[in-house]
C-alpha positions as CSV (number, residue, x, y, z in Angstrom):
1,M,45.7,-31.2,3.8
2,R,45.2,-28.2,6.1
3,H,41.9,-29.3,7.4
4,D,40.3,-32.6,8.5
5,L,36.8,-31.0,7.9
6,V,35.4,-28.1,6.0
7,V,31.9,-26.7,6.8
8,L,30.0,-25.2,3.9
9,F,27.6,-22.5,5.2
10,E,25.7,-19.4,4.2
11,H,23.8,-18.1,7.2
12,P,26.0,-15.8,9.3
13,D,24.9,-17.2,12.7
14,W,23.3,-20.6,12.5
15,Q,26.6,-22.5,12.7
16,K,28.1,-20.5,15.5
17,P,27.1,-23.0,18.2
18,L,28.7,-25.9,16.2
19,F,31.8,-23.9,15.4
20,S,32.2,-23.2,19.1
21,V,32.1,-26.8,20.0
22,L,34.5,-27.8,17.2
23,E,37.0,-25.2,18.3
24,R,36.8,-26.3,22.0
25,R,37.3,-29.9,20.9
26,K,40.3,-28.8,18.8
27,V,39.0,-30.2,15.5
28,R,41.0,-28.9,12.5
29,F,38.2,-27.5,10.5
30,G,37.8,-24.8,7.9
31,R,34.8,-22.5,7.0
32,F,33.7,-22.0,3.4
33,D,31.3,-19.1,3.2
34,L,29.0,-19.6,0.3
35,K,27.8,-16.0,0.2
36,K,30.9,-14.8,-1.6
37,G,33.0,-17.7,-2.8
38,S,35.0,-19.2,-5.6
39,F,36.7,-22.5,-6.2
40,D,39.0,-24.1,-8.8
41,P,37.6,-27.5,-9.8
42,D,41.1,-28.7,-10.6
43,S,42.3,-27.9,-7.1
44,V,39.7,-29.3,-4.8
45,P,39.3,-31.0,-2.4
46,E,41.5,-29.6,0.4
47,A,40.0,-31.9,3.1
48,P,38.8,-35.5,3.2
49,L,35.5,-34.5,4.7
50,Y,33.0,-31.7,4.1
51,F,29.8,-30.9,5.9
52,N,27.1,-29.0,3.9
53,Q,25.0,-26.6,5.9
54,A,23.6,-24.5,3.1
55,S,19.9,-23.7,3.2
56,P,17.4,-23.3,0.4
57,S,16.1,-20.2,2.1
58,A,19.4,-18.3,1.2
59,Y,17.4,-16.3,-1.4
60,V,15.3,-14.6,1.3
61,R,18.5,-13.2,2.7
62,G,19.7,-11.9,-0.6
63,N,22.1,-14.8,-1.0
64,T,20.5,-16.5,-4.1
65,R,23.9,-17.3,-5.6
66,A,24.9,-19.4,-2.6
67,V,22.8,-22.4,-3.7
68,P,24.2,-22.9,-7.2
69,L,27.7,-22.3,-5.9
70,C,27.2,-24.9,-3.2
71,L,25.9,-27.5,-5.7
72,S,28.7,-27.0,-8.2
73,L,31.3,-27.1,-5.4
74,M,29.9,-30.3,-4.0
75,Y,29.8,-32.0,-7.5
76,S,33.5,-31.1,-7.8
77,L,34.4,-32.3,-4.3
78,E,32.6,-35.6,-4.8
79,S,34.3,-36.1,-8.2
80,G,37.6,-35.3,-6.5
81,G,37.1,-38.1,-4.0
82,A,36.0,-36.1,-0.9
83,R,33.1,-37.3,1.2
84,V,30.4,-34.6,1.6
85,L,27.9,-35.0,4.4
86,N,24.5,-33.9,3.2
87,G,26.1,-33.8,-0.3
88,S,24.7,-33.1,-3.7
89,R,22.1,-35.8,-3.7
90,A,20.7,-34.8,-0.3
91,F,20.8,-31.0,-1.1
92,S,19.1,-31.5,-4.5
93,L,16.3,-33.3,-2.7
94,E,15.9,-30.5,-0.2
95,L,15.8,-28.0,-3.0
96,S,12.8,-29.8,-4.7
97,K,9.5,-30.4,-2.9
98,S,8.2,-32.2,-5.9
99,A,11.2,-34.6,-5.7
100,Q,10.4,-35.1,-2.0
101,A,6.8,-36.0,-2.9
102,A,8.0,-38.5,-5.6
103,L,10.4,-40.1,-3.1
104,M,7.6,-40.5,-0.5
105,Q,5.4,-42.0,-3.2
106,R,8.1,-44.5,-4.1
107,L,8.6,-45.5,-0.4
108,G,4.8,-45.8,0.2
109,I,4.8,-43.0,2.7
110,A,1.6,-40.9,3.0
111,H,2.1,-37.3,1.8
112,P,0.0,-34.4,0.5
113,R,-1.2,-34.5,-3.2
114,T,1.2,-32.2,-4.9
115,L,1.2,-30.4,-8.3
116,A,4.3,-28.6,-9.7
117,F,3.7,-26.0,-12.3
118,N,5.1,-23.0,-14.3
119,D,1.8,-21.9,-15.8
120,V,-1.3,-20.9,-13.9
121,D,-3.8,-22.1,-16.5
122,A,-2.1,-25.5,-16.8
123,A,-2.1,-25.8,-13.0
124,L,-5.8,-25.0,-12.6
125,A,-6.8,-27.4,-15.4
126,Q,-5.1,-30.2,-13.6
127,W,-5.8,-29.2,-10.0
128,G,-9.6,-28.9,-10.4
129,E,-11.6,-27.8,-7.4
130,R,-9.5,-29.2,-4.5
131,W,-9.6,-26.1,-2.4
132,P,-8.4,-24.9,0.0
133,A,-4.8,-25.6,-1.0
134,L,-1.3,-24.5,-0.1
135,L,0.8,-22.5,-2.5
136,K,4.5,-23.2,-2.0
137,P,7.8,-22.5,-3.8
138,E,9.5,-25.6,-5.2
139,Q,12.7,-24.4,-3.5
140,G,11.3,-23.8,-0.1
141,G,12.9,-22.8,3.2
142,S,11.7,-21.3,6.5
143,G,8.1,-21.2,5.3
144,A,8.9,-18.4,2.9
145,R,6.3,-17.4,0.3
146,M,3.7,-19.9,1.4
147,Y,-0.1,-19.1,1.2
148,L,-3.3,-20.8,2.1
149,L,-5.6,-20.3,-0.9
150,H,-9.4,-21.0,-1.0
151,S,-10.1,-20.7,-4.7
152,A,-8.7,-20.6,-8.2
153,Q,-9.5,-16.9,-8.3
154,E,-7.2,-16.3,-5.3
155,L,-4.4,-18.1,-7.0
156,V,-4.8,-16.1,-10.2
157,R,-5.0,-12.8,-8.3
158,L,-2.0,-13.5,-6.1
159,L,0.3,-14.5,-8.9
160,H,-0.8,-11.5,-10.9
161,D,0.0,-9.1,-8.1
162,R,3.1,-10.9,-6.8
163,R,5.2,-12.0,-9.7
164,D,8.2,-12.2,-7.4
165,L,6.7,-15.4,-5.9
166,W,8.0,-17.3,-8.9
167,L,11.6,-16.7,-7.6
168,P,14.1,-18.2,-7.2
169,D,13.5,-21.0,-9.7
170,N,10.3,-20.1,-11.5
171,L,8.5,-23.3,-10.3
172,L,5.6,-23.4,-7.8
173,L,3.5,-26.1,-6.1
174,L,-0.1,-26.5,-5.2
175,Q,-0.3,-28.9,-2.3
176,E,-3.2,-30.6,-0.5
177,F,-4.2,-28.9,2.7
178,F,-4.9,-30.8,5.9
179,E,-6.6,-29.4,9.0
180,V,-4.7,-30.3,12.1
181,D,-5.5,-30.0,15.8
182,P,-4.1,-26.6,16.7
183,A,-3.3,-27.8,20.2
184,Q,-1.2,-30.7,18.8
185,G,0.4,-28.9,15.8
186,I,2.9,-30.8,13.7
187,V,5.8,-33.1,14.6
188,R,9.4,-32.5,13.6
189,M,12.0,-35.3,14.0
190,E,15.7,-34.6,13.9
191,F,18.0,-37.3,12.7
192,L,21.8,-37.7,13.0
193,G,23.7,-40.4,11.3
194,G,20.5,-42.1,10.2
195,E,19.1,-42.4,13.8
196,L,16.5,-40.3,15.6
197,L,18.1,-37.6,17.8
198,Y,14.9,-36.2,19.2
199,A,11.4,-35.2,18.2
200,M,9.3,-32.2,19.1
201,R,5.8,-30.9,18.6
202,V,5.5,-27.5,16.9
203,I,2.5,-25.4,17.6
204,S,2.4,-22.8,14.9
205,H,-0.5,-20.4,15.9
206,G,-1.0,-19.9,12.2
207,A,2.6,-19.2,11.2
208,F,4.2,-20.9,8.2
209,N,7.8,-20.2,9.4
210,L,8.5,-23.1,11.8
211,C,12.3,-22.8,11.6
212,P,13.5,-24.3,14.9
213,S,16.4,-21.9,15.2
214,E,16.1,-19.8,18.3
215,M,17.3,-16.8,16.3
216,C,14.2,-17.2,14.0
217,N,11.7,-18.4,16.5
218,P,12.8,-17.4,20.0
219,G,10.9,-18.9,22.9
220,D,9.3,-15.6,24.0
221,G,8.6,-14.5,20.4
222,A,10.7,-11.3,21.0
223,G,13.8,-10.3,19.1
224,S,13.5,-12.6,16.1
225,Q,16.2,-12.0,13.6
226,C,14.6,-14.0,10.8
227,E,14.5,-12.4,7.4
228,V,11.3,-14.2,6.3
229,A,8.6,-11.6,6.4
230,E,5.2,-12.9,7.2
231,A,2.2,-11.8,9.2
232,K,3.0,-12.2,12.9
233,P,0.7,-14.7,14.7
234,D,-0.9,-13.7,18.0
235,K,1.4,-16.0,19.8
236,P,5.0,-17.1,19.2
237,V,5.6,-20.5,17.6
238,E,5.9,-23.1,20.4
239,F,8.3,-26.1,20.5
240,H,7.8,-29.0,22.9
241,P,9.8,-32.2,23.5
242,Y,7.9,-35.2,22.2
243,A,9.1,-38.4,23.8
244,D,6.3,-40.8,22.9
245,I,6.7,-40.6,19.1
246,P,5.1,-43.5,17.3
247,A,7.6,-46.2,16.0
248,A,5.9,-46.0,12.6
249,A,6.9,-42.3,12.3
250,V,10.5,-43.0,13.2
251,E,10.6,-45.8,10.7
252,A,9.3,-43.6,8.0
253,G,11.8,-40.9,8.9
254,E,14.7,-43.3,8.8
255,S,13.6,-44.6,5.4
256,L,13.5,-41.0,4.0
257,M,16.9,-40.2,5.4
258,A,18.5,-43.3,4.0
259,A,16.8,-43.1,0.6
260,G,17.5,-39.3,0.3
261,G,21.2,-39.7,1.2
262,L,20.9,-37.4,4.2
263,D,23.4,-37.6,7.0
264,V,21.8,-35.0,9.2
265,G,18.3,-33.6,8.8
266,G,14.8,-32.9,9.9
267,I,11.6,-34.6,8.8
268,E,8.2,-33.1,9.4
269,Y,4.8,-34.7,9.4
270,L,1.2,-33.9,10.5
271,E,-1.6,-36.0,12.0
272,A,-4.5,-36.0,9.5
273,P,-8.1,-36.0,10.8
274,D,-8.4,-39.7,9.6
275,G,-5.5,-40.7,11.8
276,R,-2.8,-41.0,9.1
277,L,0.7,-39.7,9.6
278,V,1.2,-37.4,6.6
279,F,4.8,-36.5,5.8
280,Y,5.4,-33.2,4.0
281,D,8.9,-31.8,4.4
282,I,12.5,-33.0,4.3
283,N,15.2,-30.7,5.6
284,A,18.9,-31.4,5.0
285,N,20.0,-28.3,6.8
286,S,18.6,-28.9,10.3
287,N,18.7,-26.1,12.8
288,L,18.9,-27.8,16.1
289,R,17.0,-26.4,19.1
290,A,19.1,-26.7,22.2
291,P,16.4,-26.4,24.8
292,I,14.5,-29.4,23.2
293,A,17.6,-31.6,23.2
294,Q,18.5,-30.5,26.8
295,A,15.0,-31.7,27.9
296,F,16.2,-35.1,26.7
297,G,19.5,-34.7,28.6
298,F,22.1,-33.7,26.0
299,D,23.6,-30.9,24.0
300,P,22.7,-31.4,20.3
301,F,25.8,-29.6,19.0
302,E,28.0,-31.9,21.1
303,R,26.2,-34.9,19.4
304,V,26.8,-33.4,16.0
305,A,30.5,-32.8,16.8
306,D,30.7,-36.5,18.0
307,F,29.3,-37.6,14.7
308,L,31.6,-35.3,12.6
309,I,34.7,-36.5,14.5
310,S,33.6,-40.2,13.9
311,Q,33.3,-39.4,10.2
312,I,36.7,-37.7,10.1
313,D,38.2,-40.9,11.5
314,L,36.5,-42.9,8.8
315,A,37.5,-40.5,6.0
316,N,41.1,-40.3,7.1
317,P,42.1,-43.1,9.6
318,N,45.7,-41.8,9.8
319,H,44.9,-38.3,10.9
320,K,46.0,-37.1,14.3
321,R,43.7,-35.0,16.3
322,A,44.7,-32.9,19.3
323,K,43.5,-34.2,22.7
324,V,41.0,-32.0,24.5
325,T,42.1,-31.4,28.1
């Protein structure tokens, strides 16, 4: 095989820091660009290990076709005997917020009440008068197409005026809304190989796009290259290291990672007014924020490279890797 590892990706820039580390450490890896690709299911795999870095938000960048290609490719790779990190099971979970809610219910993890629907009248009949509520796409990503609604009339009017909100999969969610302390924000935990890598508090200032990528949410708020169009908050989204994270939160995150089949990922939760930790998002494509990890004393992309190299060794014990000098 020509490669020990192939990285599946769609975003043109998110993987550059990881690629740089892998190149420096002389890992034999290939890149599979999901934006414009093809594969022969009779001829894959070409490496013993693959790392899926596709994102549900591909459609906001005009790359809607990347997601079905990625899923089909991973099914073929897995059938062909390759190991895929963040493979088809993990990616399918990330693509479905209703499946995430169902998993949390099964594990006994507190989460927002959620209603999936493809018809507004059916949704309103079942949702009742639990307003305000959040409208979200089933296939989320980067906070795209999220709205805080205060009445049934707002929902009807919004979906009448914005029929594009049904895209990409024609399934939407109403989700229970929780007020959070704006000074505390939400908490995002990053996991690698089933273990907590770091945690951070994210202060949104009213934004829904909490993507930790420095390209999307730069520290000074200037020069964002994110394709998600939303009203700009008065202040940029803030990310702060969170060292004293409760053990119960870490345990819940570990359970979600294991049950969802995620090798690398981010788990988000909020602190409800009644003191509960309410989990609401599972991310298989985790954009690591270097300054946060550096505050804890390490480079996150070096840690990911360490993990990938260890998995290469497990997938192909006889491979020879060049020594880094």
